N, C-alpha and C positions, 0 to 999 in steps of 0.2 A: 413082249414085255417093254422093250425100249419104245415101241410105238405108242403104247398106252401112257407111258411116262411123258412122252413128248406132247401128247394130246392134253394131258393134265396141265402142263405148263403154258400152253399157247392156244387159247381160244381165239378163233377167227370170227370177225364180225362182218356183217353186210348191213349197209345203211340204206334205208328207203325213206324218201321224203314224200309223205302223202300229200300235203297241201300247206306247207308252212310258208312263213314270210321270209325264210332263209336266215333268221336270227339264230335259231337252234342249229341250223346246218353249219353256219360259220363257227359256232362254238364246238360242234362235233369235229370239224376239220382242224380246229385249233388244238384239240387233244392229240391229234396225229402229228403235229409239228414238233420240232426239237425242243421247244420251250416246255411243253408238258410231257411229251415223249411217252405216250401210252405203250409204245412198242417195247419199252424196258420190261414190261410185264408179260411180254410174249404175245400181245394182242395185235393182230394185223387186220387191216381192212381189205376185204376181198370183193371182187365184183360179181362173183357167182354164188348164188345161195346154196348150191349143191356142195360147196366147200366150206360153208359158214356154220358156226356153232351158235352164234348169238345174232339175233335180228334187232337192229337199232332203228326205231321208228320215230320220225319227227313229223309234226303237223297233224291237223284234224283229218279224219276219214270222211270222204264224201262218196256219193253214189258211183262216181267214175273210177275211183282208185281202190275201192273196197275189194273188188275181184282180184286186182293186181297184188294187193297186200296179202290176200289169202293164198294166192298162187305162189308167191315168194315163200311164205311160211310153209306151205305144203312141200315145196321142193327141198327144204332143208332136211338133212338127215337127223334121226333121233340119236341121242337126246338133244334138245335145243332149248334156248331161252330167248325171251323177248324183253327188250328194254324200251319203254316209252320215254322219250326225251322231250321235255317242255310241257307247258300247260295245255297246249292244243292236243298233243298225243296222249296226255293223261286223261283229259276229260272233255276235249273239244274246245277248251279255252274260250276266247271271246266269240268264237263262231258257233258255240254249242247250240244256240236256239235258232240258227239260220235254217232256212228251208232246204238248202242243199247239203247240209252237214249231218252225218250220222252220229258223230261224237268222237270219242277218243279211240285209240287203237284197240282197246279191249272190247269194242263192239264187233270186231271181226276176228281177232286172234287173241288167245289167252296171253295176258301180259304178266311177266314175273316180277319185274322191277319198274317202279315209277320214279322218274327224276323230274320233279316239278320245277317250275320257274319260267320266266319269260325274259330273256332266254337264260337257261341255267349256266352256271360257270363251268369251265372245263374240268375243274376239280370235282364238282358234283357229278358230271358225266362220267369221269374216270371211276369214281366211287360206285356209281350205278352199274357200270360194266363189270367191275371187279366183283360186286355182289352177284351179278348174273353168272359170272364164272364160278363162284362158289356154289350157287344153286345147280349149275351144270354138273359139277362134281357129285353132288348129292343125287342128281338124276341118273348119272352113270352108275353109281353104286346100287341104286334101286333097280336099274335095268339088269344088272348082274344077278339080282335076286329074282328077276322075272317080272318086274313091275315096270310100267311106263307111266310117268306122271305128265299131266297137262297135255295130253294128246287131243288136238282139236277134232271135234266130230265133223265128219264130212257131210 
């Protein structure tokens, strides 16, 4: 009971930079600093996808990193949520029509929350992660009923 309550209050995130210019990465890291302090909501950045609840993706997906992104997504336990940060992760951005770009993160993994912008402000990133945490709670409730939502097909 206490363990479930703790999980409800503290979703852990793992960040993967597909192919960004680092503008979004700087803003994502800014949300972790004491200025914005996303940890006050119990959100912690972890390095292992096996411990994460929310996958935060920045940058457009290309042929070389699509498999890595899918592997990270598959390693995360259910329920999980995905947040696409920035125009590139949402739609491919300015690289959308390039020969080596597949598009946004949703071409490889199901995305739950889109945070548009180039680069989005830390406040918008925090709001997107908090929305993903709310969706995660809904998924947990549905899992208790025997349903699993947004499971990527292998």
